[in-house]
C-alpha positions in Angstrom: -6.4 -18.5 21.5 -7.5 -15.3 20.4 -6.0 -12.3 21.8 -3.4 -12.1 20.1 -4.7 -12.5 16.6 -4.2 -8.8 15.7 -0.9 -8.0 17.0 2.0 -7.0 15.0 3.8 -7.2 17.9 8.2 -7.9 17.2 7.4 -7.1 13.7 9.8 -4.5 11.4 7.2 -3.4 8.3 8.4 -1.3 5.7 5.8 1.1 4.1 6.2 3.0 0.9 4.9 6.3 0.0 4.6 5.9 4.3 4.6 9.9 4.5 1.2 10.9 4.0 -2.5 9.9 3.4 -2.9 5.6 3.1 0.4 5.1 3.9 0.5 7.0 7.4 -2.6 5.7 8.4 -0.9 1.8 8.0 2.2 3.0 9.3 0.2 3.8 12.5 -1.9 1.1 12.8 0.8 -1.0 12.9 2.9 0.9 15.2 -0.5 0.8 17.2 -1.5 -2.7 16.8 2.7 -3.6 18.8 5.0 -3.3 15.4 8.7 -3.3 16.9 9.6 -0.9 13.8 8.2 0.7 10.9 10.1 2.4 8.0 8.3 5.1 5.5 9.8 5.6 2.1 8.7 9.0 0.6 10.0 11.2 -2.1 10.5 14.4 -0.8 12.8 14.1 2.2 11.4 17.1 4.5 8.2 15.2 4.7 9.4 11.7 4.8 11.1 12.7 8.1 8.4 14.9 9.3 6.4 12.3 9.5 8.4 9.5 10.9 8.6 12.6 13.8 5.2 12.2 14.2 4.4 8.8 13.8 7.2 7.8 16.8 4.1 8.8 19.4 3.0 5.5 18.3 6.4 3.9 18.8 9.5 3.5 16.3 9.4 5.3 13.1 12.1 5.7 11.1 12.0 7.8 7.6 14.5 6.0 4.7 13.8 9.1 1.9 14.3 8.4 -1.6 12.6 7.6 -5.3 12.0 3.9 -5.0 10.4 4.1 -8.4 14.2 4.7 -9.7 16.7 1.7 -10.0 18.8 4.3 -7.8 16.9 4.9 -5.1 15.6 1.3 -5.2 18.5 -0.2 -4.8 20.1 2.3 -1.9 16.4 1.3 -0.1 17.1 -2.8 0.2 20.6 -2.0 1.2 20.0 0.5 4.4 17.4 -1.8 5.0 19.9 -4.8 4.5 22.5 -2.4 6.8 20.1 -2.4 9.5 17.6 -5.3 9.6 18.7 -8.9 9.1 14.8 -9.6 8.1 11.6 -7.6 7.3 8.1 -9.0 8.2 5.8 -6.7 6.1 6.3 -4.6 2.8 3.8 -2.5 2.1 4.0 -1.5 -1.9 1.8 2.2 -1.2 3.7 4.5 -3.2 2.0 5.7 -6.1 0.9 7.7 -8.6 -2.4 9.0 -11.1 -2.1 11.2 -13.7 -6.0 12.4 -16.0 -6.4 13.3 -19.2 -9.2 13.1 -21.8 -8.5 10.2 -24.2 -7.3 12.2 -27.2 -5.1 14.0 -25.5 -3.7 11.4 -23.2 0.0 11.4 -22.9 3.0 8.6 -23.6 4.5 10.4 -20.8 1.6 9.9 -18.3 1.3 6.1 -19.3 5.0 5.3 -18.4 4.6 7.0 -15.4 2.4 5.8 -14.2 3.3 2.3 -14.9 6.6 2.7 -14.0 5.3 4.2 -10.3 2.5 1.6 -9.3 4.0 -1.5 -11.4 7.0 -1.5 -11.8 8.4 -0.4 -8.4 6.4 -2.6 -6.5 7.6 -5.8 -8.3 10.7 -5.2 -8.1 11.1 -4.0 -5.3 9.1 -7.2 -3.2 11.7 -9.1 -6.0 14.8 -7.4 -4.2 13.4 -7.1 -0.7 12.2 -11.2 -0.8 15.7 -12.3 0.5 14.8 -10.4 4.5 11.5 -11.4 3.4 11.9 -15.1 3.8 14.8 -14.8 6.4 12.6 -14.8 9.2 9.7 -16.3 7.8 8.3 -19.3 8.6 4.5 -22.0 8.3 3.4 -20.9 11.5 4.8 -17.4 11.1 4.8 -16.4 7.5 5.6 -13.0 5.7 3.3 -10.6 4.3 3.3 -8.2 0.9 0.4 -6.0 0.9 -0.3 -3.8 -2.2 -2.3 -1.0 -2.9 -4.1 -1.3 -5.5 -7.6 0.6 -6.5 -11.1 -0.3 -7.6 -10.5 1.3 -10.6 -8.3 -1.3 -11.0 -12.2 -3.7 -11.1 -14.8 -1.5 -12.3 -15.1 -0.2 -15.7 -14.7 3.9 -14.8 -11.5 5.5 -15.1 -12.7 9.2 -15.1 -9.7 9.5 -17.7 -7.3 8.6 -16.0 -6.2 5.4 -17.8 -3.2 4.1 -16.4 -4.2 4.7 -13.1 -7.1 2.4 -13.7 -4.6 0.0 -15.8 -1.6 0.0 -13.4 -3.9 -1.0 -10.1 -5.3 -3.5 -12.6 -2.3 -4.7 -13.2 -1.1 -4.6 -9.9 -4.1 -6.7 -8.5 -2.9 -9.9 -11.0 1.1 -9.1 -9.7 -0.6 -9.9 -6.5 -2.2 -13.3 -7.4 1.2 -14.5 -9.1 3.8 -13.8 -6.5 0.8 -15.0 -4.3 2.0 -18.3 -5.8 5.8 -17.8 -6.3 6.2 -16.6 -2.8 3.9 -19.1 -1.2 6.4 -22.2 -0.4 9.2 -19.3 1.2 6.5 -18.4 3.6 5.5 -15.5 2.6 2.2 -14.8 1.8 0.9 -11.4 -0.8 -2.3 -9.5 -0.8 -3.7 -6.6 -2.3 -6.0 -3.8 -0.9 -8.0 -2.2 -3.2 -9.5 0.8 -1.8 -12.5 3.3 -3.0 -12.2 6.8 -1.6 -10.4 8.0 1.3 -9.2 11.5 1.8 -5.5 12.1 0.6 -3.7 14.7 -1.4 -4.5 12.3 -4.7 -8.3 12.8 -3.9 -8.3 16.7 -3.5 -9.6 17.7 -6.7 -13.0 16.0 -5.3 -12.8 16.8 -0.9 -12.4 20.0 -2.1 -15.4 19.9 -4.7 -18.2 20.2 -2.0 -21.4 19.8 -5.0 -19.5 17.0 -6.7 -18.0 16.1 -3.1 -22.0 15.8 -1.8 -23.2 13.8 -5.1 -20.0 11.5 -5.6 -21.5 10.2 -2.1 -25.3 9.3 -3.5 -23.2 6.2 -5.5 -21.7 4.9 -2.8 -24.1 2.3 -0.5 -22.6 3.3 2.9 -22.9 7.3 2.3 -19.4 8.6 3.2 -15.7 8.3 2.6 -12.5 5.9 4.1 -11.4 7.0 7.4 -7.6 6.3 8.1 -9.1 3.0 10.8 -10.9 1.5 7.6 -7.5 1.1 6.0 -5.1 0.4 8.5 -8.0 -2.3 10.0 -7.5 -4.1 7.1 -3.5 -3.9 6.7 -3.4 -5.4 10.5 -5.5 -7.8 10.0 -3.4 -9.2 6.7 -0.7 -8.5 8.3 -1.0 -10.3 11.6 -2.2 -14.0 12.3 -5.8 -13.0 11.4 -4.7 -13.5 8.1 -2.2 -16.5 8.4 -4.5 -18.3 5.9 -4.9 -15.5 3.3 -2.8 -15.1 0.1 -3.2 -14.0 -3.3 -6.8 -12.0 -2.5 -8.0 -8.6 -3.8 -10.0 -6.8 -0.4 -12.1 -4.0 -1.5 -12.5 -1.2 1.1 -14.4 0.9 -1.0 -18.0 0.8 1.2 -19.8 -0.9 -1.4 -18.6 1.4 -4.1 -17.4 -1.7 -6.5 -21.1 -3.4 -5.9 -22.9 -0.7 -7.7 -20.5 0.7 -10.0 
């Protein structure tokens, strides 16, 4: 009964922002768990192709470079996926960005850019790929959407990233709404809300030893997340292990939300 609970055997997955950081960690996890094929997207063509080549040591990984935050890029991704596959089983909306500035100087450009990439794009990509997610989904074997939120959308400390925190709170609510909307189509929708992980977005802090050590003291588990921490939860949500879970926001933060 339990031997294949966390298996991704035969599943076709799409991970946006999959060329590095959390996206690459999850893509690798899916492949190592037996996924049939994983498509990764990223704006930077060479980085996307290189990442897919590196990930292919774990299974079949295909690069589909493009900007899913643009209408044209999103349409092209959907077109290419439809040309290559009759269905997909897992969509991870991971591509995201941040913008930091003091409250009095926070620009409209920084607000709009973050909202477009972090909120608008995941919603419309999910909308566009719903027919592919429905195509092979059954009550016993549902398809899965995983949105990447953040504990910044839960705690009241945006650290001058006002639009980022608001965007992640928004993606949490979109997750709940879509979970209810898509449940009759046998599509589960959940969100992971990461705390601190090593990535391009957090280099400013991990490179500052004093600031890094100070922040560790505010995390009950006294460490940052590792690749297996995010991959493990993603595999759980995308496999039969998560078959009765939908509409949930799961913090993966070492306990940070307990004290903030």
